[in-house]
Each structure stands twice: as C-alpha cells, then as structure tokens.
N, C-alpha and C positions, 0 to 999 in steps of 0.2 A: 414321123417324115410324111406322114400323108397328108399331113396340114401344110407343110411347108410347098408339098407338090403343088396342092390345091390354089396357094396363094402367095406363090411367087413372085408372079408376076406384080402385086400389089405391093408386097414388101419392098421389092427394088424400086419401085417408083417412089413411094414414101420414104426410102433413106437417101435418095438421091434428091428428092426435095428439099429435107432437112439439112442435107449438107450445103446446099446452096444458100439456106438462109443463113445458118453460120458463117458462111464466107464474107457474106455483106455485112450482118449483124457485129462479129467480134472485132474490134479492135486491133490493125493489125501490130502494133508495136508490141502489145501482150502476147502475142504469137512468139514473137523471135525473143525477144529480152525484156528482163525486168525494167520499170522506168528507174532512174536515177532521182534518189530523193535531194529535195534542199534543205541545206541544216543552218539553224539560227550562228553557230560555230562551224568549225569543218570537223571533219570525225577524225578520231587519231590515226595516223600514221603509224603502221606497225615501220620497228625497225630495219627487220629485216625480211622481204618479201620473195617467197617461192618464185623459180623461175618460169614457172606457168603460168604465174598469176601477177596480174600487174593493177593495182590500185587505180580505179575509173579517177576521172578530174574531180574536184572539188568544188563544187558552186557555193561561191559566199555572196552573200547577202552584202550590199555597202551600206551598212547599218555603222553607227559611230560606235566604237569601242569607248568602255568608260572606266579606263583607267588615270589613275590620279598623276598631276604633273611630276616626273624627279624632280627632288631638289638636292642639287648641286653641293650644298652647304653641307645639309643632313648627312649627306653621302661622304663628305669629308670629315666629321665628327663621330658621325655613328654607323659607318660602315665596316663591314666583318669579313673574310676571307671563311666561305663555307665550300669549300671545292668539292666540287661534284654530287654536291648535298641532292638537287633534281635528278641526278644520273643513278642515284643508289650507290654508290661507292660503297660506304660502309653496312649497308641493308640492315641498319638498326634502327628500333623503334627510339634507342636513347637518343638519334641523331634529331628525331622529329622533338622530342622534348627538350632538348639544348636549344634550338631555334625559337621552338615559342616560349621558353624560360630567360630567352635573351633581349636584351635593349636593342638589339640590332635592326636599323632600317634597312641596309643596303647587303645585300648579302653577293658576295664578288666571286665570278666564277660558280655560282650555283650550279649552273648545267654546264658539264665538260664535254669536249669533242676530239679529246687527244685519242688519236687513232681508231675514235669512234663517232658514227652519225648519231645524232640524238633521237632519242625516243622519246616522242610525246605522248604516249600514253603513258609512260611513266613518270612525266613530269608533272601530267592533271592527276595520277594517282597519289604522287607524294605533296604535292600542293593542297589537294583537298584534307591533307591530315594537319595540317596548317591551322592553327586557331588565330593567331595574326594576323590582320587584316592589312595593317600597317607597315607591308613590306615591299622592297623594290628586288627585283630579282635582276642577276646578270647573268651573262651567256658568253662563254671562252670560246671563239671562232681560233683552233688550234693549228700550228704551222706543223702538224704532223696529221695526214690521213692514210689509212689503210687503204691497198690498193684492190685489196678481196671484198671490200664492202659490198654489200647487198641491199641497195636502197634504191627506192621506187622515184623517179622523176614522174612525177604526175602529169605534168603540162605535156609531156610528148609519149604518154602511155608506154613505157620503157623503163629499164633500170640505167640507173648513172653509169658511167666507166669510170671509174675512177683513175684508171690508169691514163686516162686523157687527161686528167688534171694536175699531173706533175710536172714541175720545174726540172729542166732537161739536166741530168747528172746528179741526181737527188736519191736514185734507187737506194733502197735501204739505208737511207741515211739515218732512220731512227730504229733500225730493227728489220729483220724481214719483211717484204710486203707492203715495206712502208715506204714514203718521200715525202719531198715538201710540195705543198701546190702551189700553185703561180695563178696571181690575178689575171695575167695575160691568156691563160687557159681559158677559152669558152664554157667547157662543162664545168670547169671549176665556179665560175660565175653563174651558172645557171643554179649550181646547186647551193651557192650560197646565197640566191635571191631567194628560191625555195626554203630554207630550214630558217632564214631570217623572219620572211614573213610569216611561216608559222609559230614562230617563235613570239612575235608581238600578238599574233591570236591567241596565243597562249598565256597572256599576261606579263613577258616577258619585254622590259625595256632598255636593258644595258646592254652593250656588246662590245667585247673589248678582242680584238686581233694578236694573236699570239706573234711575237717576235717578228715583226710585220715588214721587215727588211728581207725576210726569206721569202716572203708572198707577193712582196711589190718586187719587181724585177729593175726598175727605174725610179731612184727616189728623185731624181734629179727632174725628172720630167713624167709625174705620176697618174698617168692619163688614167688608168685600169685602178686604183685606189682612189680617186675621185668619183668613178663611175660605180664602185661598187658603193661608196658610202651615199651618193646622190640617190642611188635606187633603193636604201635602207631608207633613207628621210622622205623619199616623195611616197613611199607605200606607207609608212607611218603616218604621215598627213594625210593620206589619202582615207585612211581610218580613223581617224580625228585623235591620234596619240602622240606625245612626245616620247622620243628616245632619246637615250645619250651612246654616244659612241667614241673608245677608246681604243690605245693601240701601245702595246711592248715596243717602244723604239730605240731601247738601250743610247745610244750614243750619237743619234742624227741629229745635228745640228740644223739643218736645215729647216728653218722659219716656217715657211711658204705649207713643208707639207705637214711641219708638227701642228700646224694650226688646222689641217684638214680636220683634226680629230679635236673631240671636247675636252680629252685628256688623254694624259700618258700616264702610263706606270712602271714601274718597278720595284727590286729589290732594294734591302739598305745595306746589307753587308755587315751584318753584325759580329761584334767581336765577344768571344765569351765573358768577358767583363760588363757587357751590357750596351757598349760604348759603339758611336757610329764615327765616321769620319767625315770632315767638312771640306771636301775637295771634288774634282769633276768625278774621278774615276776610284774603285775600289782597289786599295794597294795589294790586295792578294794576288791580282792577276795583272796589275800595270805597273810599268816602271817606266816615266817619260825618257829615261835617258836612251833606252832600247827601241822606243817605240811599242812597247805590249800591247797587248790587247785591252782595251777598256770596257770594265764592266760600270755602268754609267751609276751614278749618286745624283738624282734627279733632282734633288731638292737646292742644287748648285745653282748658282745664279746663271751659267751658262746654259741650263735648260729652262729654268723656271721663266726666266725673259722671253721664251721662245715657244711658250707654248701655252695652250688655254686654261689648263689645269692640271695639277701632279696630285697621283696618287703613288705611297709607296707601301709596302707589307714587310714582314718576315719572308722571305725568300722559301722556297722548296724548289725540290728537284729528286729529292727520294732516295740521295746519297749522302752518307754520313760527312758533316763538316757542312752542310749548308743553314742558313738562317734558321730553319725551325728544329733541326738538328740540334745546333748550340742553346737555342732557347728552351727546349723539353728538357734538357741535361741541368738546366740551373737548379737550384733549391727553389722551394714553393715560393720562398719570401723574395729572393732573386728574380724569380719571375714576374712575380708582380710588381717590385719598383723597376724594373724592366720597361713593363707595359705603360706604366702611368709616365714615367720618363719621356718615354720616345711619343706617346701621345700627347704630351703637352710642348715639345719640343716641336713634332711638324706642325701640329693644329695652329701653334703660335705664329708659323710662316705662313701659313693658309695654304700647306700642304695636308692633304689627305692622310691619316694613317688608318689602314685597315685591320683591327684587332682579329688577332687568330683563333677562329672555331671549330672549323673542321678543315685540317689539311693531311697531306700522304706524310708519311715519314719512313727511314729506310728500316727495314725489319730487323737490323741487328743494332739499330743506333742506341741504344741503352737510354736509362732517364724515364720520365713519363710517357705516358701513353695513353689512346682509348680502348675501344672494343677489341682492336687487334694492336699489336706492335708495331704495324706498319702506317698504322693513322693515330694523329692529336686529336683530340677531343677536349674541349675546354669545359665538359659537363661535370658537374659535381658529382656524378656518380662513378666515376674513374679516376685515374692516379693524375693526371694533371687537371686540380681542382682552381679553376681560373675563371670561372663564370662569374660567379660573384662580384669579383675587382674588376673585371670586364664589364659589367654591366655598372657598377658605382661610377667607374667613370665613364661611360656614355652618358648615364645621367647628367654627370655633375657641368659635362660640356657643351651638352648641345644646346644649352641655353646663350653659347657665348657668341654665336654667329648669327647673322640674320639670314632668313629664309630668301630665296628668290631666283630660282633659275629660270 
C-alpha cells in the first residue's frame, strides 16, 4: 500500500501511455470480429442452422472445377437408381459397398430432397468413402418441401422462409407442414440457386426436377423454368463444369417446354409378368374413352419425338403395387430375366433404362428387400441378390453406344 501511494502518479502515466500505444498498433478488425477465411472450396453448410446463428457468406475462388464432362450415352446404358444414397437413407455401410462393387456410371437421384433440404456435409462424408472415381452423381429437386425447414440463406445472412416458396392452394398437399414449391416465388428460386450452386461445387452434375408441372405454373409460357435452368447452366459454365438437367414431365406434349431439358424421365408401369405396354399412357389409370388421367409411358413416339433424351426406370412411390413392389416380389430368376429384357428393349430404342440399386419399398410389401423391409438393395449380402446380373448387363451393353455428349 505504501508503494502504491508513493508511485501512484507514475503508474497512472505509464498505464495511459501503453493504452494509447495499443489503440494505434492493434488492428481494429481484430478488435471486433474474426476475419472470414477464404476457402479453396466452400465450407460445408449445416442442414439446420440455430435461430441465433447464421452462417457467414461464403467466399469462392473463381477457379475452374476439374470434373469430367457427363456422357449421356453412358448414362443411358450404365445408369442406376440409387435413391437417397448421398442423403444417407439406409445409413448402412453395405450401401457404400454395393456402389463400390457396381458397374454403375450414373447414380440417379443419389441426393434426395423430398421434404428435406440437402445436407452437403453428409454428401461429402459419404462421397469420401466411395473408391470408384468414374461416377456421375445426380440430385433430385423435389416437388415437395417442408414449410418448417430450417436452412441458412447465405447471401442474405438469414434463414430461408420455406412458407414463402409454396404454390397457392398446396398447403399440406404431401402431409402436415408440406406444400408444392413454385418457380414463380422468388424465395424458392433463391433457394434453388443456392443449393444447385453448392451441389456443383460438391461434384454433382445431373439435376432433375420432380413432377415439374407442379413447380411451373405456366407450361405454355414457362418464363420461370427457363430462368431457373439458365441460371444453373450459367453458373456451371462459370465454374468450368458441364451439367445435365432433366425433369419428370409426365404427359406434357409441348415440345418447346420439353426441349428446355436435356432429358425427361418416368416410370415404366411394370406388370407382374415383367411386361410393359407400348402405348402413350399406362392402362392402370388411363381410359381414352372417359378421358382418364394419363400416366405417361415416355418411350412412346408421342414423347420421344419431342424430347432431347428419355430415361425410364422401375418407378416407386413407397406403396404396394408400384413398379418396385412388383419387381421385388418376383422370383430371383424372374427378376434377372426381367432386368435383361427391359434393358435390351429400351436401350435398343435409344431410351435409357436405369437399373435398380437402392430404392424405397413399402414396409409390408413382401418379397425380397435390403437391410430394412422398406428399402430395396441389389447387394449380394441381402435377399435381392441382383447386383451380379446387373453388373454383367451393364458391362455387356456399355460398348454398344458411342460416347459423345
């Protein structure tokens, strides 16, 4: 105490001096916030952002991404359905093995967005376990969103308002808190721009819009469809990447609309016998006499003459009686014969047939299934031992078509 009283004046003077030095020497930016780093690739955006925390704006380099160009012919002959693979649907290590052991070139709908915004940290986590490098990944842009989704809008430093993306009159269309999104809503277009750009950054090069007639409200004058698709192409070009964009168009016949996309896609309407029909619409729901609803069979000339490319597959909706339901109830021999006949039939018509590798099933469907009753897997480790036959078909046919997208 005596020392302090004696030297009090000196202590105050020195303290003031060093405070003044610190004010001029220490950079002001470090006083208030941490500097934002520049990343070679964008940081992984979490799927859900707490209401009190918003991800800062990502700074991207203008470097060219080094992803090979997609090959549309290989997509047609070596394409496989792997629904939700990059979304962790089955969350099984066997999923990784079945992809690594497959001859699939294109994984259709690998990243799924049905009622769920994409989680790119999970995408990278799963992709890092894939040993095969010659794989083309696809993303499904669903016609169903969850109005309660919590997802960061990076450009505006806030969260997206999913309720502002909805088409009028579509409240709870797919269940509680769901709706159909509309291209006419700017909030939805902003969301699409962010997730497709980040998908491109993460090596996804094929995009497909689900039941696009729900998302585009004016098929005859599709201003918003053209805007969304063109922005995707522009960004890909800027990053030095080629992308492929498709849509589920069902029985749309407007050629100007169909040719906006690189391909259109749909199911085949499989019969328990393994046969399919050669007419414009599937007879299960269509009766020309009474003008019934048309479930389009896209390999018919009515559609092939107006579209750039056609892809078909064993359709699924998770209900008993869909294509995958009928297929998984077949005997092993019948499944293998059916796959070979369907692949031969469609590829000979220059229509891509996508082999089933991973798809949902109804939990009470019966027949073979994968690690869970509600999922089909072609893995040789489960009940549907189809992978060996699928691989042999893909290898046999891939040399029949000349590459050149």
